[in-house]
N, CA and C atoms as a LAMMPS dump frame, in Angstrom:
ITEM: TIMESTEP
0
ITEM: NUMBER OF ATOMS
480
ITEM: BOX BOUNDS ff ff ff
-5.0000000000000000e+02 5.0000000000000000e+02
-5.0000000000000000e+02 5.0000000000000000e+02
-5.0000000000000000e+02 5.0000000000000000e+02
ITEM: ATOMS id mol type element x y z
1 1 1 N 29.878 21.171 -5.681
2 1 2 C 30.56 20.711 -4.465
3 1 3 C 29.454 19.778 -3.544
4 2 1 N 29.661 18.682 -2.835
5 2 2 C 28.963 18.056 -2.36
6 2 3 C 28.315 18.568 -0.845
7 3 1 N 27.059 18.357 -0.688
8 3 2 C 26.51 18.642 0.451
9 3 3 C 26.164 17.111 1.225
10 4 1 N 27.154 17.005 1.699
11 4 2 C 27.22 15.546 3.021
12 4 3 C 27.747 15.508 4.149
13 5 1 N 27.446 16.718 4.665
14 5 2 C 27.815 16.621 6.18
15 5 3 C 26.243 17.236 6.856
16 6 1 N 25.844 16.002 7.578
17 6 2 C 24.614 16.475 8.126
18 6 3 C 24.653 17.453 9.356
19 7 1 N 23.827 18.426 9.219
20 7 2 C 23.431 19.541 10.25
21 7 3 C 21.881 19.526 10.44
22 8 1 N 21.383 18.334 11.457
23 8 2 C 19.867 18.281 11.638
24 8 3 C 19.195 17.505 10.24
25 9 1 N 18.191 18.494 9.862
26 9 2 C 17.627 18.192 8.527
27 9 3 C 18.166 18.814 7.532
28 10 1 N 19.188 19.422 7.468
29 10 2 C 19.57 20.275 6.447
30 10 3 C 21.27 19.339 6.313
31 11 1 N 21.986 20.04 5.377
32 11 2 C 23.229 19.726 5.137
33 11 3 C 24.156 20.891 4.87
34 12 1 N 25.289 20.909 5.35
35 12 2 C 26.37 21.924 5.029
36 12 3 C 27.525 21.367 4.091
37 13 1 N 27.887 22.282 3.452
38 13 2 C 29.4 21.851 2.559
39 13 3 C 30.563 22.166 3.201
40 14 1 N 31.567 21.001 3.716
41 14 2 C 32.3 21.596 4.306
42 14 3 C 33.601 22.455 3.589
43 15 1 N 33.294 22.618 2.391
44 15 2 C 33.948 23.282 1.424
45 15 3 C 33.534 24.735 1.442
46 16 1 N 32.726 25.227 2.324
47 16 2 C 32.196 26.742 2.52
48 16 3 C 32.11 26.739 3.542
49 17 1 N 33.187 27.49 4.031
50 17 2 C 33.651 27.799 5.693
51 17 3 C 33.87 29.55 5.332
52 18 1 N 33.997 29.961 6.206
53 18 2 C 34.406 31.612 6.504
54 18 3 C 35.279 31.662 5.677
55 19 1 N 34.937 32.918 4.843
56 19 2 C 36.242 33.388 4.148
57 19 3 C 36.314 32.769 2.596
58 20 1 N 35.707 31.64 2.468
59 20 2 C 35.502 31.176 1.294
60 20 3 C 34.268 32.52 0.253
61 21 1 N 34.375 32.197 -1.175
62 21 2 C 33.654 33.139 -1.93
63 21 3 C 32.781 32.038 -2.805
64 22 1 N 31.687 33.095 -3.059
65 22 2 C 30.438 32.119 -4.203
66 22 3 C 30.542 33.293 -4.846
67 23 1 N 30.926 33.247 -6.151
68 23 2 C 30.732 34.055 -7.334
69 23 3 C 31.023 35.636 -6.995
70 24 1 N 32.027 35.618 -5.713
71 24 2 C 32.828 36.953 -5.52
72 24 3 C 32.113 37.212 -4.033
73 25 1 N 30.916 36.575 -3.485
74 25 2 C 30.258 37.042 -2.271
75 25 3 C 31.372 36.402 -1.244
76 26 1 N 31.372 37.32 -0.104
77 26 2 C 32.127 36.65 0.723
78 26 3 C 31.247 35.813 2.329
79 27 1 N 31.739 34.505 2.583
80 27 2 C 30.836 34.13 3.059
81 27 3 C 31.583 34.356 4.496
82 28 1 N 31.146 35.229 5.454
83 28 2 C 31.449 36.196 6.825
84 28 3 C 30.744 35.718 7.831
85 29 1 N 30.687 34.699 8.88
86 29 2 C 29.743 34.931 9.798
87 29 3 C 28.772 35.153 9.466
88 30 1 N 27.924 34.527 8.719
89 30 2 C 26.703 34.722 8.677
90 30 3 C 25.924 35.656 7.679
91 31 1 N 26.805 36.472 7.212
92 31 2 C 26.699 37.302 6.227
93 31 3 C 26.974 37.146 4.623
94 32 1 N 26.382 37.431 3.584
95 32 2 C 26.673 37.25 2.128
96 32 3 C 27.321 38.819 1.593
97 33 1 N 28.748 38.74 1.494
98 33 2 C 28.908 40.19 0.893
99 33 3 C 29.298 41.272 2.262
100 34 1 N 29.586 42.367 1.698
101 34 2 C 29.65 43.394 2.776
102 34 3 C 28.333 44.08 3.424
103 35 1 N 27.381 44.059 2.503
104 35 2 C 26.083 44.709 2.666
105 35 3 C 24.999 43.878 2.719
106 36 1 N 25.248 42.729 2.457
107 36 2 C 23.904 41.782 2.71
108 36 3 C 23.781 41.164 3.839
109 37 1 N 23.264 41.553 4.716
110 37 2 C 23.075 40.602 5.967
111 37 3 C 22.335 39.558 5.995
112 38 1 N 22.613 38.374 6.078
113 38 2 C 22.074 36.873 6.315
114 38 3 C 21.773 36.168 7.826
115 39 1 N 20.778 36.486 8.443
116 39 2 C 20.909 36.245 9.851
117 39 3 C 20.673 34.694 9.734
118 40 1 N 21.219 33.827 10.318
119 40 2 C 21.274 32.729 10.708
120 40 3 C 20.715 32.23 12.207
121 41 1 N 19.431 31.558 11.847
122 41 2 C 18.516 31.283 13.076
123 41 3 C 18.47 29.833 12.935
124 42 1 N 18.057 29.046 13.871
125 42 2 C 17.912 27.782 14.123
126 42 3 C 16.443 27.703 14.256
127 43 1 N 16 26.805 13.312
128 43 2 C 14.412 26.47 13.673
129 43 3 C 14.081 25.337 13.966
130 44 1 N 13.164 24.88 14.865
131 44 2 C 13.061 23.454 15.28
132 44 3 C 11.406 23.269 14.509
133 45 1 N 11.361 22.019 14.125
134 45 2 C 10.207 21.609 13.778
135 45 3 C 9.517 20.393 14.576
136 46 1 N 8.408 20.854 15.057
137 46 2 C 7.664 19.777 16.188
138 46 3 C 6.409 19.188 15.57
139 47 1 N 6.229 17.844 15.339
140 47 2 C 5.171 17.605 14.92
141 47 3 C 4.22 17.219 16.175
142 48 1 N 2.908 17.8 15.783
143 48 2 C 1.81 17.735 16.721
144 48 3 C 1.163 16.765 16.914
145 49 1 N 0.709 16.048 15.349
146 49 2 C -0.011 14.772 15.411
147 49 3 C 0.253 14.121 13.889
148 50 1 N 0.567 12.758 14.121
149 50 2 C 0.809 12.099 12.928
150 50 3 C 0.55 10.809 12.985
151 51 1 N -0.386 10.555 11.547
152 51 2 C -1.226 9.498 11.881
153 51 3 C -0.422 8.394 10.581
154 52 1 N 0.195 6.849 11.141
155 52 2 C 0.494 6.202 10.622
156 52 3 C -0.27 4.897 10.364
157 53 1 N -0.122 4.672 9.345
158 53 2 C -0.944 3.36 9.003
159 53 3 C 0.018 1.942 9.162
160 54 1 N -0.047 1.356 10.225
161 54 2 C 0.927 0.481 10.74
162 54 3 C 0.091 -1.288 10.091
163 55 1 N -0.861 -1.111 9.503
164 55 2 C -1.441 -2.578 8.997
165 55 3 C -1.908 -3.362 9.783
166 56 1 N -1.99 -2.779 11.306
167 56 2 C -2.406 -3.987 12.338
168 56 3 C -3.426 -4.397 11.59
169 57 1 N -3.62 -5.717 11.916
170 57 2 C -4.7 -6.713 11.89
171 57 3 C -5.312 -6.969 10.302
172 58 1 N -4.333 -6.298 9.479
173 58 2 C -4.52 -6.538 8.083
174 58 3 C -3.993 -7.849 7.615
175 59 1 N -3.522 -8.729 8.366
176 59 2 C -3.397 -9.852 7.895
177 59 3 C -4.604 -10.934 8.616
178 60 1 N -5.291 -11.458 7.85
179 60 2 C -6.347 -12.274 8.513
180 60 3 C -6.682 -13.324 7.89
181 61 1 N -7.337 -14.159 8.7
182 61 2 C -8.012 -15.595 8.282
183 61 3 C -8.937 -15.654 8.374
184 62 1 N -9.878 -16.346 7.381
185 62 2 C -11.392 -16.34 7.361
186 62 3 C -11.862 -18.017 6.766
187 63 1 N -12.971 -18.387 7.152
188 63 2 C -13.439 -19.393 6.824
189 63 3 C -14.203 -19.44 5.862
190 64 1 N -14.107 -20.105 4.604
191 64 2 C -15.017 -20.059 3.393
192 64 3 C -16.414 -20.536 3.832
193 65 1 N -17.648 -19.702 3.454
194 65 2 C -18.629 -20.217 3.733
195 65 3 C -19.545 -20.504 2.606
196 66 1 N -21.085 -20.679 2.594
197 66 2 C -21.939 -20.598 1.883
198 66 3 C -22.014 -21.304 0.586
199 67 1 N -22.832 -21.203 -0.261
200 67 2 C -22.746 -21.68 -1.594
201 67 3 C -22.673 -20.513 -2.926
202 68 1 N -22.756 -19.479 -2.893
203 68 2 C -22.887 -18.283 -3.805
204 68 3 C -22.499 -17.201 -2.826
205 69 1 N -22.73 -15.987 -3.755
206 69 2 C -22.387 -14.628 -2.937
207 69 3 C -22.847 -13.899 -2.159
208 70 1 N -24.038 -14.454 -1.881
209 70 2 C -24.913 -13.941 -0.709
210 70 3 C -24.826 -14.51 0.585
211 71 1 N -23.905 -15.958 0.735
212 71 2 C -23.644 -16.248 2.016
213 71 3 C -22.325 -16.673 2.215
214 72 1 N -21.092 -16.209 1.049
215 72 2 C -20.084 -16.273 1.345
216 72 3 C -19.461 -15.857 2.729
217 73 1 N -18.285 -16.435 2.886
218 73 2 C -17.431 -15.72 3.726
219 73 3 C -16.962 -14.575 3.731
220 74 1 N -16.747 -13.538 4.359
221 74 2 C -16.483 -11.813 4.176
222 74 3 C -15.138 -11.725 4.588
223 75 1 N -14.315 -11.297 3.212
224 75 2 C -12.997 -10.79 3.92
225 75 3 C -12.964 -9.226 4.354
226 76 1 N -12.735 -9.403 5.771
227 76 2 C -12.511 -7.754 6.203
228 76 3 C -11.855 -6.749 5.234
229 77 1 N -12.409 -5.463 5.445
230 77 2 C -11.883 -4.671 4.467
231 77 3 C -10.556 -3.927 5.456
232 78 1 N -9.595 -3.407 4.514
233 78 2 C -8.192 -3.364 5.464
234 78 3 C -7.333 -4.525 5.137
235 79 1 N -7.784 -5.734 4.796
236 79 2 C -6.962 -6.519 4.701
237 79 3 C -6.083 -7.016 3.55
238 80 1 N -5.146 -6.855 3.952
239 80 2 C -3.839 -7.177 2.47
240 80 3 C -3.432 -8.395 2.485
241 81 1 N -3.488 -9.23 3.3
242 81 2 C -3.361 -10.797 3.082
243 81 3 C -4.406 -11.642 3.805
244 82 1 N -5.182 -12.728 2.965
245 82 2 C -6.552 -13.308 4.129
246 82 3 C -6.235 -14.681 3.437
247 83 1 N -5.792 -15.51 4.423
248 83 2 C -5.766 -17.16 4.303
249 83 3 C -7.034 -17.526 4.671
250 84 1 N -7.532 -18.125 3.522
251 84 2 C -8.814 -18.711 3.745
252 84 3 C -8.763 -19.991 4.02
253 85 1 N -9.721 -20.658 4.782
254 85 2 C -9.668 -22.33 5.201
255 85 3 C -11.038 -23.089 4.888
256 86 1 N -11.18 -23.997 5.243
257 86 2 C -12.32 -24.665 4.969
258 86 3 C -13.31 -24.638 3.549
259 87 1 N -12.282 -24.3 2.394
260 87 2 C -12.609 -24.503 1.115
261 87 3 C -13.322 -25.866 0.784
262 88 1 N -14.376 -26.106 0.271
263 88 2 C -14.406 -27.711 -0.008
264 88 3 C -15.187 -27.806 -1.7
265 89 1 N -14.541 -27.032 -2.425
266 89 2 C -15.16 -26.546 -3.937
267 89 3 C -16.66 -26.124 -4.2
268 90 1 N -17.594 -26.022 -3.237
269 90 2 C -18.685 -24.935 -3.039
270 90 3 C -18.532 -24.15 -2.29
271 91 1 N -18.109 -23.851 -1.122
272 91 2 C -17.59 -22.304 -0.138
273 91 3 C -16.813 -21.491 -1.269
274 92 1 N -17.161 -20.33 -0.737
275 92 2 C -16.066 -19.183 -1.157
276 92 3 C -16.357 -18.03 0.117
277 93 1 N -15.353 -17.005 -0.544
278 93 2 C -15.336 -15.671 0.446
279 93 3 C -15.794 -14.473 -0.963
280 94 1 N -15.7 -13.129 -0.151
281 94 2 C -16.177 -12.158 -1.299
282 94 3 C -15.161 -11.283 -0.569
283 95 1 N -14.296 -10.813 -1.774
284 95 2 C -13.643 -9.86 -1.682
285 95 3 C -13.97 -8.433 -1.069
286 96 1 N -13.281 -7.669 -0.389
287 96 2 C -13.687 -6.357 0.53
288 96 3 C -13.842 -5.635 -0.384
289 97 1 N -14.453 -4.384 -0.575
290 97 2 C -14.502 -3.14 -0.973
291 97 3 C -13.189 -2.691 -1.196
292 98 1 N -12.257 -2.034 -2.294
293 98 2 C -11.136 -1.246 -2.013
294 98 3 C -11.09 -0.153 -3.041
295 99 1 N -10.249 0.543 -3.239
296 99 2 C -9.888 1.821 -3.81
297 99 3 C -9.361 1.575 -5.021
298 100 1 N -9.311 1.829 -6.129
299 100 2 C -8.836 1.809 -7.363
300 100 3 C -7.159 1.736 -7.055
301 101 1 N -6.555 0.613 -7.773
302 101 2 C -5.055 0.2 -7.572
303 101 3 C -4.838 -0.34 -6.411
304 102 1 N -5.88 -0.287 -5.267
305 102 2 C -5.584 -1.315 -4.019
306 102 3 C -5.673 -2.739 -4.469
307 103 1 N -4.982 -3.53 -3.538
308 103 2 C -4.939 -5.14 -3.977
309 103 3 C -5.037 -5.809 -2.558
310 104 1 N -5.505 -7.086 -2.909
311 104 2 C -5.346 -8.139 -1.826
312 104 3 C -4.923 -9.488 -2.058
313 105 1 N -3.913 -10.004 -1.487
314 105 2 C -3.693 -11.399 -1.821
315 105 3 C -4.511 -12.334 -1.15
316 106 1 N -5.075 -13.397 -1.514
317 106 2 C -5.844 -14.528 -0.969
318 106 3 C -5.094 -16.045 -1.046
319 107 1 N -4.786 -16.58 -0.073
320 107 2 C -4.386 -17.782 0.113
321 107 3 C -5.327 -18.669 0.255
322 108 1 N -5.435 -20.039 -0.854
323 108 2 C -6.472 -20.966 -0.809
324 108 3 C -5.481 -21.829 0.159
325 109 1 N -6.093 -22.017 1.672
326 109 2 C -5.293 -23.119 2.511
327 109 3 C -6.093 -24.198 2.743
328 110 1 N -6.514 -24.625 1.762
329 110 2 C -7.694 -26.13 1.747
330 110 3 C -7.101 -26.955 0.444
331 111 1 N -7.58 -28.314 0.629
332 111 2 C -7.157 -29.005 -0.633
333 111 3 C -8.4 -29.211 -1.311
334 112 1 N -9.005 -27.99 -1.723
335 112 2 C -10.408 -28.248 -2.673
336 112 3 C -10.174 -26.697 -3.12
337 113 1 N -10.927 -26.571 -4.225
338 113 2 C -11.417 -25.231 -4.987
339 113 3 C -12.181 -24.472 -3.86
340 114 1 N -11.416 -23.119 -4.295
341 114 2 C -12.185 -21.91 -3.328
342 114 3 C -13.104 -20.983 -4.367
343 115 1 N -14.013 -20.82 -4.109
344 115 2 C -14.61 -19.781 -5.063
345 115 3 C -14.302 -18.335 -4.144
346 116 1 N -14.245 -17.27 -5.026
347 116 2 C -13.97 -16.022 -4.927
348 116 3 C -14.811 -15.14 -5.619
349 117 1 N -15.656 -14.231 -4.892
350 117 2 C -16.695 -13.781 -5.451
351 117 3 C -16.057 -11.926 -5.152
352 118 1 N -16.695 -11.098 -6.07
353 118 2 C -16.228 -9.762 -6.379
354 118 3 C -16.976 -8.91 -4.97
355 119 1 N -16.559 -8.034 -4.678
356 119 2 C -17.427 -6.798 -4.146
357 119 3 C -18.236 -6.564 -4.71
358 120 1 N -19.757 -6.175 -4.353
359 120 2 C -21.03 -5.79 -5.383
360 120 3 C -20.747 -4.657 -6.09
361 121 1 N -20.979 -5.163 -7.214
362 121 2 C -21.336 -4.405 -8.652
363 121 3 C -19.803 -4.605 -9.3
364 122 1 N -18.921 -5.522 -8.677
365 122 2 C -17.687 -5.743 -9.779
366 122 3 C -17.537 -6.991 -10.314
367 123 1 N -16.588 -6.952 -10.969
368 123 2 C -16.149 -8.31 -11.679
369 123 3 C -14.98 -8.974 -11.719
370 124 1 N -14.769 -10.207 -11.546
371 124 2 C -13.02 -10.262 -11.533
372 124 3 C -12.985 -10.933 -12.601
373 125 1 N -11.74 -10.512 -13.27
374 125 2 C -11.38 -10.799 -14.76
375 125 3 C -12.573 -11.443 -15.976
376 126 1 N -13.316 -10.209 -15.632
377 126 2 C -14.516 -10.028 -16.844
378 126 3 C -15.317 -11.276 -16.589
379 127 1 N -15.986 -11.961 -15.41
380 127 2 C -16.785 -12.74 -15.15
381 127 3 C -18.121 -11.854 -14.961
382 128 1 N -18.978 -12.5 -14.503
383 128 2 C -20.393 -11.662 -13.94
384 128 3 C -20.054 -10.936 -12.787
385 129 1 N -20.911 -10.112 -13.003
386 129 2 C -20.49 -8.67 -12.034
387 129 3 C -21.149 -9.341 -10.776
388 130 1 N -20.866 -9.145 -9.682
389 130 2 C -21.189 -9.534 -8.309
390 130 3 C -21.255 -11.029 -7.855
391 131 1 N -21.794 -11.65 -9.075
392 131 2 C -22.357 -13.327 -8.813
393 131 3 C -21.045 -14.233 -9.222
394 132 1 N -20.422 -13.812 -10.108
395 132 2 C -19.485 -14.667 -11.075
396 132 3 C -18.236 -14.897 -10.253
397 133 1 N -17.623 -16.036 -9.727
398 133 2 C -16.796 -16.518 -8.692
399 133 3 C -15.628 -16.959 -9.617
400 134 1 N -14.552 -16.293 -9.075
401 134 2 C -13.196 -17.037 -9.78
402 134 3 C -12.849 -18.075 -8.714
403 135 1 N -12.712 -19.36 -9.269
404 135 2 C -12.51 -20.749 -8.762
405 135 3 C -10.974 -20.925 -8.316
406 136 1 N -10.436 -20.505 -7.478
407 136 2 C -8.814 -21.099 -7.061
408 136 3 C -8.799 -22.406 -6.735
409 137 1 N -7.79 -22.824 -7.941
410 137 2 C -7.531 -24.378 -7.178
411 137 3 C -6.78 -24.386 -5.632
412 138 1 N -6.449 -25.776 -5.432
413 138 2 C -6.202 -25.809 -4.004
414 138 3 C -4.942 -25.437 -3.497
415 139 1 N -4.626 -24.916 -2.257
416 139 2 C -3.424 -24.665 -1.898
417 139 3 C -3.056 -23.724 -3.136
418 140 1 N -3.404 -22.598 -3.405
419 140 2 C -2.81 -21.985 -4.334
420 140 3 C -2.906 -20.558 -3.78
421 141 1 N -2.215 -19.608 -4.601
422 141 2 C -2.362 -17.878 -3.954
423 141 3 C -2.509 -17.33 -5.046
424 142 1 N -3.176 -15.722 -5.035
425 142 2 C -3.372 -14.948 -5.906
426 142 3 C -3.575 -13.521 -5.325
427 143 1 N -3.003 -12.158 -6.086
428 143 2 C -3.422 -11.226 -5.721
429 143 3 C -4.549 -10.367 -6.527
430 144 1 N -5.527 -9.859 -6.097
431 144 2 C -6.473 -9.243 -6.664
432 144 3 C -6.651 -7.625 -6.401
433 145 1 N -6.344 -7.189 -7.835
434 145 2 C -6.129 -5.652 -8.069
435 145 3 C -7.395 -5.168 -8.707
436 146 1 N -8.013 -3.856 -7.684
437 146 2 C -8.927 -3.258 -8.103
438 146 3 C -8.635 -2.328 -9.386
439 147 1 N -9.277 -2.414 -10.623
440 147 2 C -8.73 -1.63 -11.837
441 147 3 C -9.896 -0.463 -11.841
442 148 1 N -10.912 -0.697 -11.263
443 148 2 C -12.122 0.625 -11.281
444 148 3 C -13.178 0.019 -10.304
445 149 1 N -14.684 1.019 -10.346
446 149 2 C -15.315 0.047 -9.25
447 149 3 C -15.988 -1.01 -9.904
448 150 1 N -16.017 -1.436 -11.35
449 150 2 C -16.483 -2.618 -11.709
450 150 3 C -15.425 -3.504 -12.463
451 151 1 N -14.339 -3.379 -12.291
452 151 2 C -13.356 -4.523 -12.502
453 151 3 C -12.132 -4.848 -11.533
454 152 1 N -12.115 -6.305 -11.354
455 152 2 C -10.991 -6.438 -10.383
456 152 3 C -10.155 -7.549 -11.111
457 153 1 N -8.921 -7.461 -11.268
458 153 2 C -8.086 -8.555 -12.144
459 153 3 C -7.577 -9.138 -10.844
460 154 1 N -7.202 -10.506 -11.259
461 154 2 C -5.918 -11.626 -10.481
462 154 3 C -4.734 -11.739 -10.993
463 155 1 N -3.897 -12.043 -10.191
464 155 2 C -2.633 -12.096 -10.448
465 155 3 C -2.157 -13.459 -9.658
466 156 1 N -1.939 -14.537 -10.325
467 156 2 C -1.864 -14.883 -11.878
468 156 3 C -3.541 -14.746 -12.451
469 157 1 N -3.529 -14.522 -13.743
470 157 2 C -4.806 -14.129 -14.461
471 157 3 C -5.793 -15.407 -13.997
472 158 1 N -5.486 -16.553 -13.795
473 158 2 C -6.082 -17.744 -13.951
474 158 3 C -5.411 -18.66 -12.686
475 159 1 N -5.607 -18.373 -11.349
476 159 2 C -4.919 -19.053 -10.36
477 159 3 C -5.585 -20.53 -10.497
478 160 1 N -4.088 -20.955 -10.786
479 160 2 C -4.345 -22.754 -10.604
480 160 3 C -3.076 -23.452 -10.107
């Protein structure tokens, strides 16, 4: 029997009304059978506190800086999409620390190569940990996925 009639957060089956039976038990005004009382009461659920991640501020723009991982621009933690400006084939950005399985998409918005460095201790696509940059071609986009505390993969694998 389908349960397709909404009753708040529960469903009632229109085929089960007073006088019908389920395996011989009569449904009659809130009781099942003649001897088993089944009180029917309304329950109200009230949320007292709910935390919602709205991703506010998670779309960011950062200018590429520096010449290596010690002075590159920093992508803020919590970013899910970062547009990077001012790339000139020598400047770069550092990916934020992420949790396993987390990702960030980086858009190189410059007409030159952008160096993307991993967060400290990690490597991108098996390059040198911490200092090895993945060089993104001009005006491309790539998503970086944290596989572990030491490994990040890009998609596409070689953004060009």
